[in-house]
C-alpha positions in Angstrom: -14.9 -3.0 21.9 -14.4 -0.2 19.6 -12.4 -1.5 16.8 -13.6 -0.5 13.4 -15.9 2.1 14.8 -16.2 5.1 12.6 -14.5 7.4 15.2 -11.4 5.4 15.3 -10.9 5.1 11.5 -8.0 7.5 10.8 -6.5 5.9 7.7 -7.6 4.8 4.3 -5.5 2.4 2.1 -6.6 2.9 -1.5 -5.7 0.6 -4.4 -7.0 2.9 -7.1 -6.1 0.7 -10.1 -5.5 -2.9 -10.9 -3.1 -2.0 -13.7 0.6 -2.2 -13.3 3.8 -2.0 -15.5 5.8 -4.5 -13.5 6.0 -8.3 -12.8 7.0 -8.5 -9.2 7.6 -12.0 -7.9 5.4 -11.8 -4.7 2.6 -9.7 -6.1 -1.0 -11.0 -5.8 -1.8 -9.7 -9.3 0.4 -12.2 -11.2 1.5 -15.8 -11.1 5.0 -15.9 -9.6 6.2 -12.9 -11.5 4.6 -13.9 -14.7 1.2 -13.6 -16.4 -1.6 -11.9 -14.7 -3.9 -13.9 -12.4 -6.7 -15.3 -14.5 -9.3 -13.7 -12.3 -7.9 -10.3 -12.3 -10.2 -7.7 -13.9 -8.4 -4.7 -15.0 -10.1 -1.5 -13.7 -9.4 2.0 -12.7 -11.6 3.6 -9.9 -13.8 6.1 -11.8 -13.6 9.9 -11.3 -17.4 9.9 -10.7 -17.2 7.3 -8.0 -14.2 9.0 -6.4 -16.0 12.4 -6.3 -19.0 10.6 -4.7 -16.8 9.2 -2.0 -14.6 12.2 -1.2 -16.9 14.2 1.1 -16.5 16.0 4.3 -18.6 13.5 6.2 -16.7 10.5 5.0 -13.2 12.1 5.5 -13.9 14.0 8.7 -11.7 11.8 10.8 -9.1 10.7 8.2 -5.6 11.8 8.9 -3.7 9.6 6.3 -4.5 8.3 2.9 -2.2 5.6 1.6 -2.1 4.9 -2.1 -0.8 1.4 -2.1 -2.4 -1.8 -2.9 -2.5 -5.5 -3.8 -3.1 -5.2 -7.5 -1.8 -2.0 -9.1 0.4 1.0 -9.0 -1.4 4.4 -8.6 0.7 6.0 -11.5 -1.2 3.8 -13.9 -4.4 5.5 -13.1 -5.0 7.9 -16.1 -6.6 10.5 -14.0 -4.6 10.3 -10.8 -3.8 14.0 -10.7 -7.4 14.9 -11.2 -8.2 12.7 -8.3 -5.8 14.6 -6.2 -7.3 17.9 -7.3 -10.7 16.6 -6.3 -9.4 15.6 -2.9 -7.7 19.0 -2.5 -11.1 20.7 -2.9 -12.5 18.8 0.1 -9.6 18.1 2.4 -5.9 19.3 2.5 -5.2 18.7 6.3 -4.1 15.1 5.5 -0.8 13.1 5.0 -0.6 11.4 1.5 1.4 8.4 1.7 2.1 7.0 -1.8 4.0 4.0 -3.1 5.2 3.3 -6.5 7.8 1.4 -8.7 8.3 4.7 -10.5 8.7 3.2 -13.9 5.4 4.3 -15.6 4.3 7.7 -17.1 6.8 10.5 -18.1 8.6 13.2 -16.4 5.7 15.7 -17.0 3.3 13.5 -15.0 5.8 13.3 -12.1 6.4 17.1 -12.2 2.8 17.8 -12.3 2.0 15.4 -9.5 4.8 17.0 -7.3 2.9 20.4 -7.8 -0.5 19.1 -6.8 0.8 17.1 -3.7 2.1 20.3 -2.2 -1.5 21.4 -1.7 -1.7 18.9 1.3 -0.2 19.2 4.8 2.2 16.5 4.0 3.1 14.0 1.3 5.8 11.6 0.5 6.3 8.9 -2.2 8.1 5.7 -1.4 9.8 4.5 -4.6 10.5 0.8 -4.6 13.9 0.5 -6.2 15.7 -2.7 -5.0 19.2 -2.0 -6.4 21.1 0.0 -8.9 21.2 -0.1 -12.7 22.4 -3.8 -13.0 20.0 -5.1 -10.3 17.1 -2.9 -9.9 14.8 -5.1 -12.0 15.5 -8.6 -10.7 12.6 -8.5 -8.5 10.4 -5.7 -10.0 10.6 -7.0 -13.6 9.9 -5.1 -16.6 11.1 -1.6 -15.5 13.6 0.7 -17.5 16.2 2.1 -15.2 16.8 5.4 -17.1 13.1 6.1 -17.2 12.4 5.5 -13.5 15.5 7.6 -12.4 14.3 10.4 -14.7 10.8 10.2 -13.1 12.3 10.2 -9.6 14.4 13.2 -10.3 11.7 15.2 -12.1 9.5 14.6 -9.1 12.1 15.7 -6.7 13.2 18.8 -8.8 9.6 20.0 -8.7 9.5 20.0 -4.9 8.2 16.5 -4.3 9.1 14.4 -1.3 10.7 11.0 -2.1 11.8 8.1 0.0 13.9 5.5 -1.7 12.7 2.1 -0.3 14.9 -0.9 -1.0 14.0 -4.5 -0.3 17.1 -6.2 0.9 18.0 -9.3 -1.1 21.2 -11.4 -1.0 22.0 -9.9 -4.5 22.0 -6.3 -3.2 22.8 -6.5 0.4 26.5 -5.5 -0.1 25.4 -2.5 -2.1 23.1 -0.7 0.5 25.6 2.1 1.3 26.0 2.8 -2.5 22.3 2.7 -3.0 21.8 5.1 -0.2 24.3 7.6 -1.6 22.8 7.4 -5.0 19.3 8.1 -3.5 20.8 11.1 -1.7 22.3 12.5 -5.0 18.8 11.9 -6.7 17.2 14.4 -4.4 15.4 12.0 -2.1 14.7 13.1 1.5 15.4 9.7 2.9 16.5 6.1 2.1 15.1 3.0 3.9 15.3 -0.7 3.8 12.8 -3.5 4.3 12.6 -7.3 3.8 10.2 -9.8 2.3 8.7 -12.3 4.7 10.0 -15.2 2.7 12.0 -16.2 -0.3 10.6 -15.4 -3.6 10.3 -18.1 -6.4 9.9 -16.4 -9.9 9.0 -18.4 -12.9 10.4 -17.9 -16.4 8.3 -15.3 -18.2 8.9 -13.4 -21.4 12.6 -12.5 -21.4 12.9 -13.0 -17.7 14.6 -16.1 -16.4 13.4 -18.4 -13.6 15.0 -17.7 -10.3 14.7 -17.7 -6.6 15.5 -14.6 -4.7 16.5 -14.9 -1.1 17.3 -12.4 1.6 18.5 -12.2 5.2 16.4 -13.6 7.9 14.6 -11.4 10.4 17.3 -11.3 13.0 20.1 -10.7 10.4 18.1 -7.9 8.7 17.4 -6.2 12.0 20.9 -6.2 13.2 22.8 -5.6 10.0 20.5 -4.2 7.2 17.6 -2.4 8.8 18.1 1.4 8.5 16.6 4.7 7.5 19.0 7.4 6.3 17.5 10.9 6.4 19.1 13.5 4.1 17.0 16.6 4.6 14.4 17.9 6.9 10.8 17.0 6.4 7.5 17.6 8.0 7.0 15.2 10.8 4.6 12.3 10.1 1.5 12.9 12.1 0.4 10.2 14.6 -2.4 8.3 12.8 -3.0 5.5 15.2 -6.6 4.8 15.9 -7.3 6.7 19.3 -8.7 4.3 21.8 -9.1 1.5 19.2 -8.9 -1.5 21.5 -10.7 -4.4 22.8 -10.4 -8.1 23.8 -9.3 -9.0 20.2 -6.1 -8.2 18.4 -6.5 -6.9 14.9 -3.5 -5.0 13.5 -5.4 -3.2 10.8 -8.2 -2.1 13.1 -5.5 -1.0 15.8 -4.0 1.1 13.1 -7.4 2.6 12.3 -7.5 1.6 8.7 -10.0 0.6 6.0 -9.0 -0.7 2.5 -10.5 0.3 -0.9 -9.9 -2.0 -3.8 -9.5 -1.0 -7.6 -13.1 -2.0 -8.2 -14.3 0.5 -5.5 -15.2 -2.0 -2.8 -14.5 -1.3 0.8 -12.9 -3.9 3.0 -11.8 -4.3 6.6 -8.2 -4.9 5.6 -5.9 -5.5 2.7 -5.2 -9.1 3.8 -8.9 -10.1 3.1 -9.1 -8.0 0.0 -5.9 -9.5 -1.4 -7.2 -13.0 -1.4 -10.3 -12.3 -3.4 -8.9 -13.4 -6.6 -8.4 -17.1 -5.3 -11.5 -16.9 -3.1 -9.0 -17.9 -0.3 -11.1 -16.4 2.4 -14.7 -17.1 3.6 -15.3 -13.4 4.2 -18.2 -12.4 2.2 -18.0 -8.7 1.5 -20.9 -8.8 -1.0 -23.5 -9.2 1.8 -22.7 -5.6 3.0 -25.0 -2.9 1.9 -23.6 0.1 0.0 -20.1 -0.9 0.6 -19.0 0.6 -2.7 -17.4 4.1 -2.9 -20.0 5.5 -5.3 -22.6 5.4 -2.5 -20.6 4.9 0.6 -21.4 6.2 4.0 -18.4 5.2 6.1 -20.4 5.5 9.3 -22.8 2.8 8.0 -20.1 0.6 6.6 -18.0 0.6 9.8 -21.0 -0.2 11.9 -21.7 -3.2 9.5 -18.1 -4.4 10.0 -18.4 -4.0 13.8 -21.7 -6.0 13.8 -20.3 -8.8 11.8 -16.6 -9.1 12.7 -16.8 -9.3 16.5 -19.1 -12.4 16.3 -17.0 -13.9 13.5 -13.7 -13.4 15.7 -15.5 -15.1 18.6 -16.4 -18.0 16.5 -13.1 -18.0 14.6 -15.1 -18.3 11.5 -13.1 -16.0 9.1 -10.0 -18.1 8.2 -7.7 -15.3 7.1 -8.3 -13.6 10.5 -7.2 -16.8 12.2 -4.0 -16.8 10.3 -3.6 -13.0 10.1 -0.6 -11.8 7.9 -0.1 -8.8 10.1 1.1 -10.8 13.2 4.0 -13.1 13.8 1.5 -15.5 15.4 -2.1 -16.3 14.5 -4.8 -13.7 15.2 -7.2 -12.9 16.6 -5.9 -13.2 20.1 -8.6 -12.5 22.8 -8.8 -12.7 26.4 -11.8 -15.1 26.7 -12.9 -17.8 24.4 -16.5 -17.9 23.7 -17.7 -21.4 22.9 
């Protein structure tokens, strides 16, 4: 077994802030597209903690850093560009994979971000825009169309690489071709679709009405709506799968070679476990791990602690979220021999 061993960790998924400007229906940070979760503590990862974590030793095997998360949008971090400058001082041979709704900040921020991201081997930002002017905010509530498109174009005009990412719902499925064309005209390098795992029930909140958003089932999506339209050439995405990360268990996050960092600086085995911390919906106790905060983190030590703890837990099936893993169509872990 070498899942979660330091040498196999190739990706970091970082949720650098718990602030967000939107009220999306399936987000862990709010209640059905409404008010913030009562246990959500608003926080930005501090610059000092970030600087402590971004070291040659910690990042020596990292090939991809994903800025995405359960609780916030990276653009809400007041010092995000400074974070990128600090990272560039230590490591530029990395793929930066960012995700945003695009509705925060101003065009200067997005222009400046495009400039600093060009210091790295590869970058792209996935802009979650699920429709055109009349429908873009049905799911991602609270975002101004003109502002988000101005931000998108400013980023692209400054040399940034954008991918327009659209969740397919019943309300926009007839507009996919038109949305793709608009993405191209806005300077995006590509357009792609995806789908939610289930329908989204959204409560009435502020000026937003209660509504249920449905979309095509998996088969229909795959056969009719799954697509990626590429408009211009782009540096190929490096292979970042964890080399030789395998064993008798099946863990989709470990097989991808990923760790997750939450907005409070804690390091987790995966975003599925981290995402349930507000409701205490998992019996995984991250607090017992020593030095698993980025301000004093040694990834070699932390990954070994995960190895020491997760393997026996998988054998006992004692971590409930692992037994009902969101990364698999069927429950995980799946292993070859059951240890009584």
